[in-house]
C-alpha positions in Angstrom: 8.1 18.5 58.0 10.0 21.6 59.2 7.8 24.6 59.7 9.3 28.1 59.8 9.7 29.6 63.3 8.0 32.8 62.3 4.6 33.2 60.6 4.5 34.4 57.0 3.3 37.9 56.2 -0.4 37.0 56.0 -0.3 35.2 59.3 1.5 38.0 60.9 -1.1 40.5 59.8 -3.8 38.2 60.9 -2.2 38.0 64.4 -1.9 41.8 64.6 -5.5 42.3 63.5 -6.8 39.8 66.0 -4.7 41.3 68.8 -6.0 44.8 67.9 -9.6 43.6 67.8 -9.2 41.9 71.1 -7.7 45.0 72.7 -10.5 47.1 71.4 -13.4 44.8 72.2 -12.2 42.8 75.2 -13.7 43.3 78.6 -11.5 44.3 81.5 -10.3 41.3 83.5 -7.5 39.4 85.1 -6.0 37.3 82.3 -2.4 37.9 83.3 -1.2 38.3 86.9 1.1 41.1 88.1 3.8 40.3 90.6 3.9 42.1 93.9 6.3 45.0 94.4 7.8 45.6 97.9 10.2 48.5 97.3 13.2 46.5 98.6 16.7 47.1 97.4 17.5 44.7 94.6 14.0 45.0 93.1 14.1 46.6 89.7 11.3 49.2 89.8 11.7 50.0 86.0 11.3 46.3 85.2 8.3 46.1 87.4 6.7 49.2 85.7 7.3 47.5 82.3 5.5 44.5 83.7 2.6 46.7 84.9 2.3 48.0 81.3 2.3 44.5 79.8 -0.2 43.1 82.3 -2.5 46.2 82.1 -2.6 45.9 78.4 -3.3 42.1 78.5 -6.0 42.7 81.0 -7.5 45.6 79.2 -7.3 47.8 82.3 -8.6 51.3 81.7 -6.2 54.1 82.2 -8.4 55.7 84.9 -8.2 52.4 87.0 -4.7 51.3 86.5 -3.2 53.1 89.6 -6.0 51.7 91.8 -5.5 48.1 90.6 -1.7 48.4 90.8 -1.9 49.6 94.4 -3.3 46.3 95.4 0.0 44.7 94.3 2.2 46.9 96.5 3.6 45.5 99.7 5.8 46.7 102.5 7.7 50.0 102.0 6.1 50.4 98.5 2.6 50.2 100.0 3.5 52.5 102.8 4.8 55.1 100.3 1.6 54.8 98.2 -0.6 55.4 101.2 1.4 58.5 102.1 1.2 59.8 98.5 -2.3 58.6 97.6 -3.9 62.1 97.8 -1.3 63.4 95.3 -1.8 60.5 93.0 -5.6 60.5 93.0 -5.8 64.3 92.9 
């Protein structure tokens, strides 16, 4: 039996509703892992920032804590820059 590659309208709505409920009710955790960022040439900072958004959403990280959590994934020049700028970031 060949099944469609995409769910029908009812299944799509069920998936959307389930994801919305999970986002609202889920506890903060580490369900998805964020890759490290070093600030080296050749690294795509915009792609990494998009990854941060996806991982933060998947892990239900609160806005007030995202920069603190993300700082733990910075290495090398990126970590050095964060340390220099931390007072400006944290207010």
